[in-house]
C-alpha positions in Angstrom: 115.0 92.2 0.0 118.3 93.9 -0.5 121.6 92.5 0.1 122.2 92.9 3.9 126.1 93.4 3.2 125.0 96.6 0.8 123.3 98.1 3.8 125.3 97.1 6.9 125.1 100.2 9.1 127.6 101.5 11.4 124.9 103.6 13.6 125.7 107.0 11.8 125.5 108.9 8.6 127.9 111.7 7.5 126.3 115.1 6.5 127.7 118.2 5.2 127.6 121.0 7.7 128.5 124.8 8.2 130.6 125.2 11.6 130.5 128.7 13.0 132.7 129.6 15.8 133.9 133.1 17.1 132.3 135.0 14.1 133.8 132.4 11.4 132.1 129.8 9.5 133.6 126.8 7.8 132.0 124.0 5.6 132.7 120.6 7.2 131.5 117.0 7.5 129.6 115.8 10.5 128.6 112.3 11.9 125.0 112.3 13.1 123.4 109.4 14.6 121.0 107.1 12.6 117.3 106.9 13.5 114.8 105.2 11.5 111.7 103.1 11.9 112.0 99.5 12.9 109.1 97.3 12.6 108.7 94.4 15.1 106.7 91.4 13.5 105.6 88.5 15.8 104.3 85.4 13.7 103.5 87.5 11.0 101.5 90.3 12.7 103.3 93.7 13.0 103.0 94.6 16.8 105.3 97.7 17.1 107.2 100.2 15.3 110.0 101.8 17.0 112.5 104.7 16.0 115.8 103.1 16.8 119.4 103.2 15.5 119.7 100.2 13.0 122.1 98.3 14.9 122.0 95.0 16.9 118.7 94.7 16.0 118.2 90.9 16.6 119.5 91.7 20.1 116.9 94.8 20.2 114.0 92.4 18.9 114.7 89.8 21.6 115.2 92.6 24.5 111.9 94.2 23.4 110.0 90.9 23.4 111.3 90.2 26.7 110.9 93.6 28.7 107.4 94.4 26.9 106.3 90.9 28.3 105.5 89.6 24.6 107.4 86.3 25.8 108.4 85.2 29.2 111.5 84.0 28.4 114.0 83.5 25.7 112.9 79.8 25.1 109.6 81.2 23.8 111.5 82.7 20.8 112.1 80.2 18.0 113.4 82.1 15.4 114.4 85.6 14.6 114.9 87.1 10.6 116.2 90.6 10.4 115.1 92.2 6.9 117.2 95.7 6.8 116.6 98.2 3.9 117.8 101.4 2.8 115.4 103.6 5.2 113.7 101.2 7.4 114.1 97.7 8.8 112.0 95.0 9.7 112.4 92.0 12.4 110.4 89.1 12.5 110.2 86.7 15.3 108.5 83.4 15.5 107.3 82.8 19.1 105.6 80.3 20.8 101.7 79.8 20.3 100.6 80.4 23.8 102.6 83.7 24.1 101.1 84.8 20.7 97.7 84.3 21.6 98.3 86.2 24.8 99.8 88.9 22.7 96.6 88.9 20.1 94.7 89.3 23.1 96.1 92.6 24.2 97.2 93.7 20.8 96.9 97.5 20.3 98.1 99.8 17.6 101.7 101.1 18.8 103.1 102.6 15.5 105.4 105.3 16.5 105.4 104.7 20.1 108.5 105.7 22.1 109.0 102.4 23.8 107.9 104.0 27.0 105.2 101.3 27.8 102.5 104.0 28.0 102.2 105.7 24.5 99.5 104.0 22.6 97.9 102.3 25.5 93.9 103.0 25.3 92.9 102.9 29.0 94.5 103.3 32.3 93.4 99.7 33.1 96.2 98.3 30.4 99.0 99.8 32.4 101.5 97.5 33.8 103.3 99.3 36.6 103.6 96.8 39.2 106.7 94.4 39.0 107.2 91.0 40.9 109.7 91.1 43.6 113.3 90.2 42.4 114.1 86.8 43.2 117.5 86.3 44.9 119.3 89.2 43.7 123.0 89.8 44.0 124.4 93.2 44.9 128.2 94.6 44.7 129.7 93.8 48.0 131.5 97.4 47.4 128.8 99.6 46.1 130.8 102.8 45.9 133.8 101.1 44.1 131.7 99.2 41.7 129.9 102.5 40.8 133.1 104.3 40.5 134.8 101.6 38.1 131.7 101.6 35.8 131.7 105.6 35.6 135.4 105.4 35.0 135.3 102.5 32.4 132.1 103.7 30.3 133.3 106.2 27.9 135.9 103.9 26.8 133.0 101.8 25.5 131.0 104.7 23.9 132.3 104.3 20.0 129.4 105.8 18.7 128.6 108.5 21.3 132.3 109.7 20.6 131.4 110.0 16.9 127.9 111.5 17.0 127.6 112.9 20.6 123.9 112.0 20.0 123.3 108.4 21.7 122.6 106.6 24.9 124.5 103.6 26.0 123.6 100.8 28.2 126.0 98.8 29.9 126.3 95.6 31.7 128.4 95.3 34.5 130.0 92.7 36.8 129.3 92.9 40.5 132.7 94.6 40.9 132.0 97.1 38.4 133.8 95.8 35.3 132.1 96.5 32.1 131.0 93.6 30.2 129.0 94.8 27.3 127.8 98.1 25.9 124.7 99.1 23.6 124.2 102.1 22.3 121.2 103.8 20.4 119.4 107.3 20.3 116.7 106.0 22.7 117.6 104.7 26.1 115.1 102.1 26.3 116.3 101.0 23.0 119.8 100.6 24.3 118.6 98.9 27.3 116.5 96.2 25.0 119.6 95.6 22.9 121.6 94.9 26.1 119.0 92.5 27.5 118.6 90.9 24.2 122.1 90.4 24.1 122.3 89.0 27.5 119.4 86.7 26.9 120.8 85.2 23.8 123.8 84.1 25.7 122.0 82.8 28.5 123.5 85.2 31.0 121.9 85.3 34.5 120.8 88.7 35.0 120.7 88.7 38.7 124.4 88.5 38.8 125.2 91.9 37.7 124.0 95.5 37.1 122.8 97.8 34.5 124.6 101.3 34.3 122.9 103.9 31.8 124.1 106.9 30.4 120.9 108.6 30.9 118.3 109.8 33.2 116.6 107.1 35.5 113.4 107.0 33.8 110.2 104.6 34.8 110.4 102.7 31.7 114.1 101.8 32.4 113.2 100.7 35.9 110.2 98.7 34.7 112.1 96.6 32.0 115.0 96.0 34.3 112.8 94.8 36.9 111.0 92.7 34.7 114.4 90.8 33.9 115.4 90.4 37.6 118.3 92.9 37.4 119.0 93.8 41.0 120.5 97.4 40.5 119.8 100.0 37.8 122.5 102.8 37.9 122.2 106.0 35.9 124.3 109.1 35.1 121.5 111.5 35.6 118.4 111.9 37.9 115.4 109.2 38.4 111.9 110.1 38.1 109.5 109.6 40.9 107.7 106.6 39.3 111.1 105.0 38.6 111.8 105.1 42.3 108.4 103.8 43.4 108.9 100.8 40.7 112.2 100.0 41.8 111.1 100.0 45.4 108.3 97.6 44.6 110.4 95.1 42.9 113.2 95.3 45.6 115.5 96.8 43.2 118.5 99.2 44.1 118.0 102.3 42.0 121.4 104.6 42.3 121.8 108.0 40.1 124.0 111.0 39.4 126.6 108.2 39.4 130.2 109.5 39.0 133.5 108.3 39.9 133.6 110.3 43.4 129.9 109.2 44.6 126.3 108.6 43.7 122.5 109.1 45.3 121.0 106.0 46.5 117.2 106.0 46.1 115.9 102.7 47.0 
């Protein structure tokens, strides 16, 4: 294995480009977001290969395991080993035997899947679109103020976006809208998994805050958030019909088109 210090990643690479503006051209160096295959291995068996930005991979693996139902809680994960390489990475998790046996029972080939929870599934019977109701959720006492604050503060935490212009952000917000943590990735679902993994590793009660995403409100974001008992999902862009349905079934508040001066409430 290569020395991890030799391949520590900032999440972007520099590439030579030619900029064309107003009929002129000039050579320059551009920063582009990194994207590479990340293999997630459970008890020695490769389960999924995700295309992701190779940062915060421990949090990513933990979040994926939780939001995809591989494990039921952080306590089911005994050990995490991140093995970075030049053009790929592997994260091996040692999980509780009952969780591993359940995983083997329904294991399917997921290489190259998008993380949407559907790609690679062999039949409609394997879909999991029915979340349990969220237990004892806490919602912002002043919703408009909380959303306005989150929308105002988010860009301050998007360092990778400022460098590349090509990543999504997933933010954990306190009930007053103050942003506590932000994770970025080329995939919106990966960003959310990183955020959830980070919160789980620190023992944060995910019922006591909300998620703010710099993306559309896609169904997989709603499903992942609902699985973790997150009471509210806020997004900058539009939601899909299935995201609305899942949020409604879980009793999760879904708000989109979030700006400093307003939002649209869907559930």
